[in-house]
C-alpha positions in Angstrom: -26.7 -32.9 -20.7 -29.9 -34.1 -21.4 -29.7 -34.0 -24.9 -26.7 -36.8 -24.5 -29.3 -39.2 -23.2 -31.8 -38.4 -25.8 -29.6 -39.2 -28.3 -28.1 -42.0 -26.9 -31.4 -43.4 -26.4 -32.8 -43.0 -29.9 -29.7 -44.5 -31.2 -29.8 -47.9 -28.6 -33.4 -48.1 -28.9 -33.6 -50.1 -25.7 -30.0 -51.6 -26.0 -29.0 -50.7 -22.2 -24.9 -51.3 -23.2 -25.7 -49.7 -26.5 -27.2 -46.7 -24.7 -23.9 -46.4 -22.0 -21.6 -46.8 -24.7 -23.3 -44.0 -27.0 -23.1 -41.8 -23.8 -19.7 -42.1 -23.1 -19.0 -41.6 -27.0 -21.0 -38.5 -27.0 -19.8 -36.9 -24.0 -16.0 -37.6 -25.2 -16.8 -36.0 -28.2 -18.6 -33.0 -27.0 -15.5 -32.4 -24.5 -13.0 -32.9 -27.4 -14.6 -30.5 -29.6 -15.1 -27.9 -26.3 -11.6 -28.7 -25.4 -10.6 -27.9 -29.2 -12.2 -24.4 -29.4 -11.3 -23.3 -26.2 -7.6 -24.4 -26.4 -7.6 -22.8 -29.3 -9.0 -19.5 -28.4 -6.5 -19.5 -25.2 -3.5 -20.4 -27.1 -4.0 -17.7 -29.8 -4.9 -14.7 -27.2 -1.8 -15.8 -25.1 0.4 -15.9 -28.6 -1.1 -12.4 -29.6 -0.5 -11.0 -25.8 3.0 -12.4 -26.0 3.6 -10.2 -29.1 2.3 -7.1 -27.8 4.1 -7.0 -24.8 7.2 -8.7 -26.1 8.6 -5.0 -26.2 7.9 -4.4 -22.9 9.5 -7.4 -21.2 13.4 -8.2 -20.9 14.5 -11.0 -23.0 14.6 -13.9 -20.1 10.9 -14.2 -20.0 10.5 -15.5 -23.6 10.8 -19.1 -22.0 8.3 -18.6 -19.4 5.2 -17.8 -21.7 5.6 -21.8 -22.4 5.0 -22.4 -18.6 2.2 -20.1 -18.8 0.5 -21.8 -21.9 1.2 -25.1 -20.0 -0.8 -24.0 -17.1 -3.8 -22.9 -19.1 -4.0 -26.0 -20.8 -3.5 -28.2 -17.7 -6.6 -25.9 -16.1 -8.8 -26.4 -19.2 -7.9 -30.3 -19.2 -8.9 -30.2 -15.5 -12.2 -28.3 -16.4 -13.3 -30.1 -19.5 -12.6 -33.9 -17.5 -15.1 -32.7 -14.7 -17.8 -31.5 -17.1 -17.2 -34.9 -18.9 -17.5 -37.0 -16.1 -20.8 -35.0 -14.9 -22.2 -35.4 -18.1 -21.2 -39.0 -18.0 -22.7 -39.8 -14.6 -26.0 -37.6 -15.5 -26.9 -40.0 -18.1 -25.3 -43.3 -17.5 -27.8 -46.0 -16.7 -27.6 -49.2 -14.9 -30.6 -51.0 -14.9 -33.7 -50.1 -17.3 -36.7 -48.1 -16.6 
């Protein structure tokens, strides 16, 4: 998380508004990348798991997999949001040092 602040300070070169803008942009990009990689992994593993156990479950449970995928993605969204807010809160500045 400190690297976001270091990169932002090198880009901003003393401008506080640009520093805060770059911190928000970098943390959003980092969390978006983390969400895409983690979400694709979870989605792929649930799809593979669904095809493996498809023969064991009755036919009625085909629609419940979408509820499981939705729950996993909502949980991942919450976790990524908390990480993003933590990164922004740790690196944002209100006054110059």
